[in-house]
C-alpha positions in Angstrom: 26.7 96.6 45.2 28.2 93.9 42.7 28.2 94.8 39.1 25.5 93.2 37.0 26.5 90.6 34.4 24.8 88.7 31.5 24.8 85.7 33.7 22.4 87.4 36.4 19.8 87.5 33.6 20.7 84.4 31.0 17.9 81.7 31.3 15.6 84.2 33.0 13.4 85.2 30.0 9.8 85.3 31.1 10.7 86.4 34.8 8.6 89.2 36.3 10.4 92.1 38.0 8.6 94.2 40.4 9.7 97.7 39.8 9.0 100.3 42.5 7.8 103.6 41.0 6.5 106.4 43.2 5.0 104.3 46.0 3.5 102.0 43.3 4.6 98.7 41.9 5.0 98.0 38.0 5.8 94.6 36.6 8.3 94.4 34.0 8.7 91.1 32.1 12.3 90.1 31.0 11.7 89.3 27.0 15.5 88.8 26.1 19.2 89.1 27.6 21.8 89.3 24.8 25.6 89.4 24.7 27.3 92.7 23.3 30.7 90.9 22.6 32.8 94.1 21.8 32.2 95.7 25.3 34.9 97.1 27.0 33.2 96.5 30.4 35.1 94.1 32.7 31.8 92.1 33.6 31.0 92.1 29.6 28.4 93.9 28.0 24.8 93.0 27.3 21.4 94.1 26.4 18.1 93.6 28.1 14.9 93.8 27.0 11.5 94.2 29.2 7.9 94.3 28.5 5.4 96.1 31.0 1.9 97.3 30.5 0.7 100.0 28.3 0.1 102.3 31.3 1.7 104.0 32.9 4.7 104.3 30.7 7.8 104.7 32.8 10.0 107.6 31.7 13.8 106.8 31.1 15.4 106.5 34.5 16.9 104.3 37.1 14.6 101.8 38.7 14.8 99.2 41.5 14.3 95.8 40.2 13.2 93.0 42.5 12.6 89.3 41.6 13.5 85.9 43.3 17.3 86.3 44.2 17.8 89.5 42.4 17.7 93.2 43.8 19.5 95.9 41.8 18.9 99.1 40.0 18.7 99.4 36.3 18.5 102.3 33.9 15.9 101.5 31.4 14.5 103.5 28.5 11.2 103.0 26.8 11.7 101.9 23.2 8.4 101.0 21.8 4.8 100.5 22.5 2.4 97.9 20.9 -0.9 96.1 21.5 1.0 94.0 24.1 2.4 97.0 26.2 5.6 99.0 26.5 8.9 97.7 25.7 12.1 98.9 27.6 15.6 98.5 26.9 18.9 98.4 29.3 22.3 98.4 27.9 25.3 97.6 29.8 28.2 98.4 27.7 
């Protein structure tokens, strides 16, 4: 599997990703994809922020993400909740 890079997500803000969770599907929408310029990672470091529904709140973990042209696994952590749902973060450093 190819290593993910910022270019896989840049310009895709607003894209809905289907995330498989225990036989069900939860939709997470990419809110931002930002560069982490000091990363030693060969592909470059970056941060992704996703918004999902208020329920269920996914525990931190690795989940399969699917959208047009992208099929990958991402480790996400829930970092906040508000009236708009739950915010998740993924860091590639």
